ZAMARGU-4260 file (C-alpha; in steps of 0.2 Angstrom, whole numbers, plus 5000, padded with zeros to 4 digits):
<rodrens>
0) 6097/5668/4853 | 6109/5662/4868 | 6125/5653/4864 | 6144/5655/4867 | 6154/5666/4856
5) 6171/5660/4853 | 6183/5672/4845 | 6201/5680/4846 | 6202/5698/4846 | 6220/5707/4841
10) 6225/5724/4842 | 6234/5730/4825 | 6239/5745/4816 | 6228/5754/4802 | 6244/5753/4790
15) 6244/5735/4792 | 6225/5731/4788 | 6229/5729/4769 | 6243/5717/4772 | 6232/5706/4785
20) 6218/5706/4772 | 6230/5699/4759 | 6235/5685/4769 | 6218/5680/4775 | 6210/5665/4766
25) 6198/5671/4752 | 6180/5671/4755 | 6163/5678/4755 | 6168/5697/4757 | 6158/5711/4764
30) 6162/5730/4769 | 6149/5739/4779 | 6147/5753/4793 | 6142/5749/4809 | 6136/5760/4823
35) 6133/5754/4840 | 6127/5761/4856 | 6131/5753/4872 | 6120/5755/4888 | 6122/5753/4908
40) 6114/5759/4923 | 6120/5776/4932 | 6128/5763/4944 | 6137/5753/4931 | 6129/5736/4936
45) 6132/5728/4918 | 6151/5734/4919 | 6152/5725/4936 | 6144/5709/4931 | 6156/5709/4916
50) 6141/5711/4904 | 6140/5722/4890 | 6123/5727/4880 | 6122/5736/4865 | 6111/5740/4851
55) 6120/5740/4834 | 6114/5747/4817 | 6119/5744/4800 | 6112/5746/4783 | 6095/5752/4793
60) 6095/5734/4802 | 6095/5734/4822 | 6102/5720/4833 | 6102/5721/4852 | 6116/5711/4859
65) 6120/5706/4878 | 6137/5697/4881 | 6143/5691/4898 | 6160/5686/4901 | 6178/5689/4897
70) 6191/5681/4886 | 6190/5667/4872 | 6173/5661/4875 | 6158/5673/4881 | 6139/5670/4882
75) 6130/5680/4868 | 6110/5684/4867 | 6105/5694/4851 | 6088/5698/4844 | 6083/5708/4830
80) 6074/5725/4835 | 6061/5734/4824 | 6060/5751/4834 | 6075/5762/4840 | 6073/5758/4859
85) 6081/5743/4869 | 6069/5728/4870 | 6069/5728/4890 | 6059/5711/4889 | 6074/5701/4881
90) 6076/5687/4893 | 6095/5689/4896 | 6093/5707/4901 | 6078/5703/4912 | 6090/5690/4920
95) 6104/5702/4922 | 6096/5717/4929 | 6081/5720/4942 | 6066/5730/4934 | 6071/5747/4942
100) 6089/5743/4935 | 6081/5740/4918 | 6071/5756/4918 | 6088/5765/4923 | 6097/5760/4907
105) 6105/5774/4897 | 6119/5777/4882 | 6136/5777/4890 | 6147/5778/4874 | 6146/5774/4855
110) 6157/5764/4842 | 6158/5769/4825 | 6168/5757/4814 | 6170/5752/4797 | 6171/5734/4796
115) 6179/5723/4782 | 6172/5705/4785 | 6176/5690/4776 | 6168/5671/4779 | 6180/5656/4774
120) 6184/5638/4779 | 6201/5635/4787 | 6208/5619/4791 | 6191/5612/4791 | 6182/5626/4803
125) 6172/5640/4797 | 6179/5656/4802 | 6172/5674/4802 | 6187/5687/4799 | 6182/5707/4803
130) 6194/5720/4802 | 6186/5736/4813 | 6194/5753/4810 | 6185/5768/4819 | 6182/5775/4836
135) 6176/5775/4851 | 6166/5792/4858 | 6160/5796/4875 | 6155/5813/4881 | 6170/5823/4875
140) 6183/5809/4874 | 6187/5799/4858 | 6198/5784/4855 | 6204/5777/4839 | 6201/5759/4836
145) 6209/5746/4824 | 6205/5727/4828 | 6206/5709/4820 | 6193/5698/4826 | 6192/5680/4822
150) 6176/5671/4826 | 6173/5652/4825 | 6157/5648/4816 | 6158/5629/4817 | 6173/5617/4819
155) 6189/5615/4831 | 6194/5631/4840 | 6212/5625/4836 | 6209/5632/4818 | 6208/5650/4825
160) 6224/5649/4833 | 6233/5641/4818 | 6226/5656/4807 | 6231/5670/4820 | 6249/5661/4819
165) 6249/5663/4800 | 6242/5681/4800 | 6254/5686/4814 | 6269/5683/4802 | 6262/5696/4791
170) 6261/5710/4805 | 6261/5713/4824 | 6246/5706/4831 | 6242/5708/4850 | 6231/5697/4857
175) 6218/5706/4867 | 6203/5700/4880 | 6195/5717/4881 | 6180/5719/4870 | 6174/5737/4863
180) 6163/5736/4878 | 6177/5736/4892 | 6187/5750/4881 | 6172/5760/4881 | 6168/5760/4899
185) 6187/5764/4902 | 6188/5778/4889 | 6171/5785/4899 | 6179/5783/4917 | 6196/5789/4911
190) 6204/5773/4917 | 6212/5767/4900 | 6230/5768/4906 | 6226/5762/4923 | 6232/5745/4928
195) 6222/5729/4927 | 6222/5721/4944 | 6217/5704/4949 | 6200/5699/4947 | 6194/5683/4958
200) 6192/5670/4946 | 6174/5664/4947 | 6177/5645/4950 | 6160/5636/4950 | 6157/5624/4963
205) 6155/5607/4957 | 6165/5610/4943 | 6182/5599/4936 | 6200/5603/4940 | 6202/5606/4922
210) 6189/5619/4921 | 6195/5627/4937 | 6213/5628/4930 | 6205/5637/4913 | 6196/5648/4923
215) 6212/5654/4933 | 6224/5654/4919 | 6211/5665/4908 | 6210/5676/4922 | 6228/5679/4923
220) 6230/5681/4904 | 6217/5694/4903 | 6227/5704/4917 | 6245/5700/4908 | 6238/5706/4891
225) 6229/5722/4898 | 6244/5728/4908 | 6254/5726/4892 | 6243/5737/4883 | 6246/5750/4897
230) 6265/5748/4896 | 6266/5751/4877 | 6256/5766/4879 | 6263/5775/4895 | 6276/5771/4907
235) 6266/5765/4922 | 6273/5759/4938 | 6257/5751/4943 | 6255/5742/4927 | 6271/5735/4928
240) 6269/5728/4945 | 6252/5720/4941 | 6259/5713/4925 | 6272/5704/4937 | 6259/5698/4949
245) 6248/5692/4933 | 6263/5682/4928 | 6268/5675/4945 | 6249/5669/4946 | 6250/5660/4930
250) 6266/5651/4934 | 6260/5647/4951 | 6243/5640/4944 | 6253/5630/4931 | 6264/5623/4946
255) 6248/5620/4958 | 6239/5610/4943 | 6254/5601/4937 | 6245/5584/4937 | 6232/5591/4928
260) 6240/5600/4915 | 6258/5593/4912 | 6261/5589/4894 | 6274/5594/4879 | 6271/5611/4880
265) 6272/5616/4900 | 6291/5618/4900 | 6292/5630/4885 | 6278/5641/4892 | 6285/5641/4910
270) 6302/5646/4903 | 6293/5660/4892 | 6283/5667/4906 | 6300/5668/4917 | 6307/5677/4905
275) 6293/5690/4904 | 6295/5691/4923 | 6312/5693/4922 | 6312/5708/4911 | 6302/5717/4923
280) 6311/5712/4939 | 6324/5727/4939 | 6313/5740/4936 | 6300/5734/4950 | 6314/5734/4963
285) 6321/5750/4957 | 6304/5758/4959 | 6301/5749/4978 | 6319/5757/4981 | 6315/5774/4976
290) 6299/5774/4986 | 6305/5766/5002 | 6322/5778/5001 | 6317/5796/4997 | 6331/5803/5007
295) 6343/5794/4995 | 6334/5797/4977 | 6325/5813/4980 | 6332/5831/4973 | 6350/5833/4976
300) 6350/5817/4985 | 6366/5807/4984 | 6359/5792/4973 | 6346/5803/4963 | 6355/5803/4945
305) 6362/5786/4946 | 6345/5777/4952 | 6335/5788/4940 | 6346/5782/4926 | 6345/5764/4930
310) 6327/5766/4933 | 6325/5774/4916 | 6335/5760/4907 | 6325/5746/4917 | 6309/5753/4912
315) 6313/5754/4894 | 6319/5735/4895 | 6301/5731/4902 | 6293/5742/4889 | 6302/5733/4875
320) 6299/5716/4881 | 6279/5719/4880 | 6281/5727/4863 | 6291/5711/4857 | 6285/5698/4845
325) 6292/5686/4859 | 6278/5693/4870 | 6265/5693/4857 | 6269/5675/4855 | 6269/5670/4872
330) 6251/5677/4875 | 6245/5669/4860 | 6253/5653/4863 | 6248/5653/4882 | 6229/5656/4876
335) 6231/5642/4863 | 6237/5630/4876 | 6224/5634/4889 | 6211/5632/4877 | 6215/5618/4866
340) 6231/5610/4873 | 6234/5591/4874 | 6232/5592/4893 | 6212/5595/4888 | 6211/5578/4881
345) 6195/5569/4888 | 6204/5555/4893 | 6214/5565/4906 | 6209/5558/4923 | 6217/5571/4932
350) 6207/5584/4924 | 6190/5577/4926 | 6194/5576/4945 | 6182/5586/4957 | 6189/5605/4959
355) 6185/5605/4977 | 6194/5588/4980 | 6209/5593/4971 | 6209/5609/4978 | 6210/5602/4996
360) 6225/5591/4992 | 6235/5605/4983 | 6232/5618/4997 | 6237/5604/5011 | 6253/5601/5000
365) 6257/5619/4999 | 6253/5623/5018 | 6265/5608/5023 | 6279/5616/5012 | 6276/5632/5020
370) 6278/5624/5037 | 6293/5614/5033 | 6303/5630/5027 | 6299/5641/5040 | 6304/5629/5053
375) 6317/5641/5065 | 6312/5656/5054 | 6323/5668/5064 | 6338/5658/5061 | 6337/5656/5042
380) 6347/5667/5030 | 6341/5679/5016 | 6339/5666/5004 | 6331/5653/5015 | 6318/5667/5021
385) 6316/5671/5003 | 6311/5653/5000 | 6298/5654/5013 | 6292/5670/5005 | 6289/5662/4989
390) 6282/5646/4997 | 6269/5658/5005 | 6265/5668/4989 | 6262/5653/4980 | 6250/5646/4995
395) 6240/5663/4995 | 6237/5663/4976 | 6231/5645/4978 | 6219/5650/4993 | 6213/5665/4986
400) 6208/5656/4969 | 6201/5640/4977 | 6192/5648/4992 | 6176/5651/4984 | 6174/5632/4983
405) 6175/5631/5002 | 6165/5646/5008 | 6172/5664/5009 | 6173/5668/5028 | 6185/5653/5032
410) 6197/5658/5019 | 6196/5677/5021 | 6203/5673/5039 | 6217/5662/5034 | 6222/5673/5018
415) 6223/5688/5030 | 6235/5679/5042 | 6246/5673/5026 | 6246/5691/5020 | 6253/5697/5036
420) 6266/5685/5035 | 6270/5690/5017 | 6273/5708/5022 | 6284/5705/5035 | 6295/5693/5024
425) 6292/5705/5009 | 6299/5719/5019 | 6313/5709/5024 | 6318/5705/5006 | 6315/5723/5001
430) 6329/5727/5013 | 6340/5713/5006 | 6337/5719/4988 | 6341/5738/4994 | 6358/5732/5001
435) 6362/5725/4984 | 6357/5740/4974 | 6366/5752/4987 | 6382/5742/4984 | 6380/5742/4965
440) 6375/5761/4963 | 6382/5771/4977 | 6399/5778/4977 | 6412/5773/4990 | 6410/5791/4996
445) 6390/5790/5000 | 6389/5792/5018 | 6370/5793/5018 | 6369/5776/5008 | 6381/5768/5022
450) 6370/5775/5037 | 6354/5769/5028 | 6361/5751/5027 | 6368/5751/5045 | 6350/5757/5051
455) 6342/5743/5041 | 6354/5731/5048 | 6351/5738/5067 | 6331/5735/5063 | 6334/5717/5057
460) 6332/5709/5074 | 6315/5715/5077 | 6309/5713/5060 | 6314/5694/5061 | 6305/5694/5077
465) 6290/5701/5070 | 6290/5689/5055 | 6292/5674/5068 | 6277/5680/5077 | 6266/5681/5062
470) 6272/5664/5056 | 6268/5656/5073 | 6251/5665/5072 | 6248/5657/5055 | 6252/5640/5061
475) 6239/5640/5074 | 6226/5648/5062 | 6211/5634/5057 | 6212/5630/5038 | 6199/5631/5028
480) 6200/5615/5015 | 6200/5601/5028
</rodrens>
C-alpha cells in the first residue's frame, strides 16, 4: 500500500499526557505496546535519501513500513509480514535500494513505546491521535521519548491544525518535523545536539510556483524547529546561527513569492519571524565578535568579563525565545499557513504559474536590485553597504533554491561569485558591529580596544577595494536563469 501520510507531530512532557488526553475529543480508544526495529545499510543510504524503513511488532502482528520525505506529508508504504525478517521484495524497498544495498540492510536502532491511541471525528475530519511514551535505544545509547501525533485519516487538513491549537491551550506542544527515524539516527551517530543545517529544497521540474514555495518553506520550517530543539536542550552557538539562517530563508521566500502567497496572514507571520530573528541577533553578534577578537575576550583580556556577561545574557534571551509559547505558536501557525492558507486557493492564478518561469522573473528582479544598490560600492556608507549585503543575501537564497530548475553547473558558478561578494561585505559589516560593541562594552581606559578599532579602520580601504572587485566580477558573471 502506498499513500501520503498527513500528520502533525509534537514533542511534549510526560507529566502533561493525562491533561492532553482529557482535552482531546472522545472516540474509539486503545492502549498497546509497540516495538519497532529500524534498518539501514552500513553506508546510511536510506538516511541520506530521507527514507525510513522499519519492522514494527504489536500484539504478535508485524508490519513493515517505508516512509519517504520530511514534514507534514510523507510518502508511506506498508505491508504485513508473516515472518521475522524484512520483505526485500517490497516494491518501495526495491525502488529505494539497489540489490546489493538491500542485502546489506541491518538493524540500526530500536523504538519501544506504549501508545495511547484514539480515533474520532473533529470538524468533519477523521483524526487518529497517538500519544507515545518510551525510549529509543542503539548500542549503549538511549533517549526518552514523549510525542503526540495527530494523523489525518480523511477530511480537511485544516482540522488537524484546529485541533492542535485547542490542545496547545492545555500543555506546551512543540511542533516537530523529525520522526522517530531521524531521532534514532541522530542518537546512533551522536548528533542529536548538532545544529540542523540547510538542506537543499528538492524542487520539481515542471512544478508550479505554489508547489515551489511550499517545498522551500517546509524546508526552512524543518530547520527552524530542529534548531529550536537543540537550543532548548543545550546552549549551542552553531544551532543559534542556523536558526537565524532558517528564519532569514523563510522571510526571504515569503518576500520572493509575494505575488503568490500574499493573503491576510502574511504580515503577522513576517512580524513574528522578525521577532524571532531579533531575539537571537545580539547573541550571534557577540559570538562573532568573540571569535574574531580573541585578544580582547580571552583569559585576562580587557573585555573578557564584560563580553562574557553580555554573551550569557544574550544567549539566555535566545533560549527563552525558543522555549516560549510565542515560538510554539509561530511554528504551528506558519506551518498551518504554508499547508492550508488562503493563498493555496485553486483560483490563485499566480500559484499555478510555472515554477521555472516564476523563478526566472524573481531572480532577475533581485539581480537588478543588487546591481542598482551596489553602484559606486566603495563610496557607500555602512548602512548603504548593509543594504547591498542584504540584497545579495536574498538573491543568493533565491538562486540556491531555484538553481535545480535550470541545471546545477551555471547556477553553481554564479552562486560561488555571489558568496565571495557576501563574504567581503560580511567582513565589513562585522567590523561595523564590532565598533558598536566596543563602544558599548569597553571602558574608556581600554587601550587594546582602541588599538583594535584603529587597526580595523586602517584596513577598511583595502577591504572596500576587495568588495568592489568582487562586485565587478559578479556583474560580469553569466546569469543562469535567462
